[in-house]
C-alpha positions as CSV (number, residue, x, y, z in Angstrom):
1,X,2.2,-9.6,-36.5
2,X,3.8,-6.9,-34.3
3,X,4.9,-7.2,-30.7
4,X,1.6,-6.1,-29.1
5,X,-0.5,-8.3,-31.4
6,X,1.6,-11.3,-30.6
7,X,1.3,-10.7,-26.8
8,X,-2.4,-10.2,-26.9
9,X,-2.9,-13.2,-29.1
10,X,-0.8,-15.3,-26.7
11,X,-2.8,-14.3,-23.7
12,X,-6.2,-14.8,-25.4
13,X,-5.3,-18.3,-26.6
14,X,-4.3,-19.2,-23.0
15,X,-7.9,-18.8,-21.9
16,X,-10.8,-19.6,-24.3
17,X,-13.2,-17.3,-22.5
18,X,-11.4,-14.4,-24.1
19,X,-11.5,-15.6,-27.7
20,X,-14.5,-13.4,-28.5
21,X,-12.7,-10.2,-27.4
22,X,-12.6,-7.5,-30.1
23,X,-9.0,-6.3,-30.6
24,X,-8.7,-2.5,-30.5
25,X,-7.2,-0.8,-33.6
26,X,-5.2,1.9,-31.7
27,X,-1.9,1.3,-30.0
28,X,-3.1,2.7,-26.8
29,X,-6.2,0.5,-27.0
30,X,-4.0,-2.6,-27.5
31,X,-1.8,-1.5,-24.6
32,X,-4.8,-1.3,-22.3
33,X,-6.1,-4.7,-23.4
34,X,-2.6,-6.2,-22.9
35,X,-2.5,-4.8,-19.4
36,X,-6.1,-5.9,-18.6
37,X,-5.3,-9.5,-19.8
38,X,-2.3,-9.6,-17.6
39,X,-4.2,-8.2,-14.6
40,X,-6.7,-11.0,-14.6
41,X,-4.2,-13.8,-15.5
42,X,-3.5,-16.4,-12.9
43,X,0.2,-17.0,-12.1
44,X,1.7,-19.6,-14.4
45,X,4.7,-20.1,-16.7
46,X,4.9,-18.4,-20.1
47,X,7.1,-19.0,-23.1
48,X,10.5,-17.4,-23.5
49,X,9.3,-15.6,-26.6
50,X,6.4,-14.1,-24.7
51,X,8.8,-12.9,-21.9
52,X,11.2,-11.4,-24.4
53,X,8.5,-9.4,-26.3
54,X,6.7,-8.5,-23.1
55,X,9.9,-7.1,-21.6
56,X,10.6,-5.2,-24.9
57,X,7.1,-3.6,-24.8
58,X,7.3,-2.7,-21.1
59,X,10.7,-1.2,-21.4
60,X,9.4,0.9,-24.3
61,X,6.6,2.1,-22.2
62,X,9.0,2.9,-19.4
63,X,11.1,5.0,-21.7
64,X,8.1,6.9,-22.8
65,X,7.0,7.7,-19.2
66,X,10.6,8.6,-18.3
67,X,12.7,7.3,-15.5
68,X,13.1,9.7,-12.5
69,X,16.3,9.9,-10.5
70,X,15.9,12.0,-7.3
71,X,18.6,14.0,-5.6
72,X,20.3,12.3,-2.7
73,X,19.6,15.2,-0.3
74,X,17.8,15.7,1.9
75,X,17.9,12.1,3.3
76,X,14.1,12.2,3.8
77,X,12.1,13.8,1.0
78,X,8.7,13.9,-0.7
79,X,8.1,13.2,-4.4
80,X,4.7,13.4,-6.1
81,X,4.1,11.1,-9.1
82,X,4.1,7.6,-10.5
83,X,6.2,5.4,-8.2
84,X,6.9,3.0,-11.1
85,X,9.2,5.6,-12.7
86,X,11.5,5.9,-9.7
87,X,15.1,4.6,-10.0
88,X,15.8,3.7,-6.4
89,X,17.0,0.5,-4.8
90,X,13.4,-0.5,-3.7
91,X,9.9,0.8,-4.0
92,X,7.1,-0.2,-1.6
93,X,3.9,-1.9,-2.8
94,X,0.7,-1.7,-0.8
95,X,-0.4,-5.4,-1.3
96,X,-3.2,-7.5,0.0
97,X,-2.9,-10.6,2.0
98,X,-2.8,-12.9,-1.0
99,X,0.3,-11.0,-2.2
100,X,-0.5,-11.7,-5.9
101,X,-1.3,-8.2,-7.1
102,X,-4.6,-6.7,-8.1
103,X,-6.8,-8.8,-10.4
104,X,-9.2,-6.0,-11.4
105,X,-8.4,-5.0,-15.0
106,X,-6.9,-1.5,-15.4
107,X,-7.6,-0.7,-11.7
108,X,-6.0,2.5,-10.5
109,X,-4.5,1.1,-7.3
110,X,-0.7,1.0,-6.8
111,X,-0.7,-2.8,-6.5
112,X,-2.1,-2.9,-10.1
113,X,0.3,-0.2,-11.4
114,X,3.4,-2.0,-10.0
115,X,2.5,-5.5,-11.2
116,X,1.5,-4.1,-14.6
117,X,4.8,-2.2,-15.1
118,X,6.9,-5.1,-13.8
119,X,5.4,-7.8,-16.0
120,X,3.9,-11.3,-15.4
121,X,7.2,-12.5,-13.7
122,X,6.3,-10.5,-10.6
123,X,3.0,-12.3,-10.0
124,X,4.7,-15.6,-10.6
125,X,7.5,-14.9,-8.1
126,X,4.9,-13.8,-5.5
127,X,2.9,-17.0,-6.2
128,X,6.0,-19.2,-5.6
129,X,6.8,-17.3,-2.4
130,X,3.3,-17.6,-1.1
131,X,3.1,-21.3,-2.0
132,X,6.3,-21.9,0.1
133,X,4.8,-19.9,3.0
134,X,1.6,-21.8,3.0
135,X,-0.6,-19.0,4.4
136,X,-1.8,-15.5,3.8
137,X,0.6,-12.7,4.6
138,X,-0.1,-11.2,8.1
139,X,-0.9,-7.5,8.4
140,X,2.1,-5.4,9.3
141,X,4.7,-7.8,7.7
142,X,6.6,-7.4,4.4
143,X,8.4,-9.4,1.7
144,X,10.9,-8.5,-1.0
145,X,10.9,-9.6,-4.7
146,X,12.8,-8.6,-7.8
147,X,11.5,-5.7,-9.8
148,X,11.8,-7.0,-13.3
149,X,10.8,-4.3,-15.8
150,X,10.6,-1.5,-13.2
151,X,13.6,0.9,-12.9
152,X,14.1,0.0,-9.3
153,X,16.0,-3.1,-8.2
154,X,13.4,-4.6,-5.8
155,X,9.8,-4.3,-4.7
156,X,8.9,-4.6,-1.0
157,X,5.3,-5.8,-0.6
158,X,3.5,-5.0,2.7
159,X,0.0,-5.6,3.9
160,X,-1.4,-2.7,5.7
161,X,-4.5,-2.7,7.9
162,X,-8.0,-2.3,6.3
163,X,-10.2,0.3,8.1
164,X,-13.8,-0.3,6.9
165,X,-15.2,2.6,9.0
166,X,-12.2,4.9,8.5
167,X,-11.6,5.0,12.3
168,X,-8.5,2.9,13.1
169,X,-8.1,1.2,16.5
170,X,-4.8,1.4,18.5
171,X,-4.0,-2.1,17.2
172,X,-4.4,-1.0,13.6
173,X,-2.2,2.0,14.2
174,X,0.4,-0.3,15.5
175,X,0.0,-2.6,12.5
176,X,0.6,0.3,10.1
177,X,3.7,1.3,12.1
178,X,4.8,-2.4,11.9
179,X,4.6,-2.1,8.0
180,X,7.2,0.6,8.0
181,X,9.4,-1.2,10.5
182,X,9.2,-4.4,8.6
183,X,10.2,-2.6,5.3
184,X,13.1,-0.8,6.9
185,X,14.4,-4.1,8.4
186,X,14.2,-5.7,4.9
187,X,16.0,-2.8,3.4
188,X,18.8,-3.1,5.9
189,X,19.0,-6.8,5.6
190,X,19.7,-6.5,1.9
191,X,22.1,-3.6,2.4
192,X,20.0,-1.2,0.3
193,X,20.6,2.5,0.3
194,X,17.4,4.0,-1.0
195,X,13.7,3.2,-0.7
196,X,10.5,4.9,-1.8
197,X,7.4,4.5,0.3
198,X,3.9,4.7,-1.0
199,X,1.0,5.9,1.2
200,X,0.3,2.5,2.8
201,X,-3.3,1.7,3.8
202,X,-4.8,5.0,2.5
203,X,-7.2,5.0,-0.4
204,X,-8.9,1.6,-0.8
205,X,-7.9,0.5,2.7
206,X,-9.4,3.8,4.2
207,X,-6.8,4.6,6.8
208,X,-7.1,8.4,7.4
209,X,-4.5,10.2,5.3
210,X,-3.3,12.6,8.0
211,X,-2.9,9.9,10.7
212,X,-1.3,7.5,8.2
213,X,1.3,10.1,7.3
214,X,2.0,10.8,11.0
215,X,2.5,7.1,11.7
216,X,4.8,6.8,8.6
217,X,7.0,9.7,9.5
218,X,7.3,8.8,13.2
219,X,8.0,5.1,12.3
220,X,10.8,6.1,9.9
221,X,12.4,8.6,12.3
222,X,12.2,6.2,15.2
223,X,14.0,3.6,13.1
224,X,16.8,5.9,12.3
225,X,17.2,6.8,15.9
226,X,17.2,3.1,17.0
227,X,19.4,1.9,14.2
228,X,22.2,4.5,13.6
229,X,24.1,1.8,11.7
230,X,21.4,1.5,9.0
231,X,22.4,1.2,5.4
232,X,19.7,3.6,4.3
233,X,20.9,6.9,3.0
234,X,18.0,8.1,1.0
235,X,14.2,7.8,1.7
236,X,11.3,9.0,-0.3
237,X,7.7,9.5,0.7
238,X,6.0,9.0,-2.7
239,X,2.6,10.6,-2.9
240,X,0.2,10.7,-5.8
241,X,-2.6,13.1,-4.6
242,X,-2.2,16.7,-3.9
243,X,-3.8,16.2,-0.4
244,X,-1.1,13.7,0.6
245,X,1.7,16.0,-0.7
246,X,0.4,18.8,1.4
247,X,0.0,16.6,4.5
248,X,3.6,15.3,4.3
249,X,5.0,18.8,3.6
250,X,3.2,20.0,6.7
251,X,4.4,17.2,8.9
252,X,8.0,17.2,7.8
253,X,8.1,21.0,7.8
254,X,7.4,20.9,11.6
255,X,10.6,19.0,12.2
């Protein structure tokens, strides 16, 4: 039994409802099933052998994707691509109030991508953190965890405002700005030097892309002005879509 077969068999045996699942024959099919089973799995301990083989598999996948190290200048820059490839001190995850990651198998959201690439340890750490807190994470706040199999050192999870009608109120604009301030404060508190932001609250949460980028850039620039002693030396606005790259290029090009 190879590594992926062992991992899939382990996860299926954890939950009898999956015993009838047909195992794909291709390696990519097995990788997708392995990810999907982890996506729907509740946080709970696993064996040391599972963790060893899971980490081995996720590190192999990371090497295939390739780790990206960005130049240190300029201090604020834009990078388009998969945030789980970035070697920075911390990346930002757009989380929900439960802070446990996305439970929809193979979903394309950043929360799913980060938890899938990090491994089951991330959901377990988030679970322990939320159990200690005893309540859902408020909008505009943030928390830091280890990054496990990601090339960064830490993940900073923040809960942005949800805009059902796509028309944010002044309060929701302030909540989004608070996400960025909360993240920056955590970065400084841990003496980190580099951080990569995702496009918080856009996409599934429906915050308008242009306004979200304007809030993001202003919040970051205001923080630098108000905290000249900050430890931050390198900041990345990570975008995935062409439209977001164009928006950030236009905003930062005006400065």
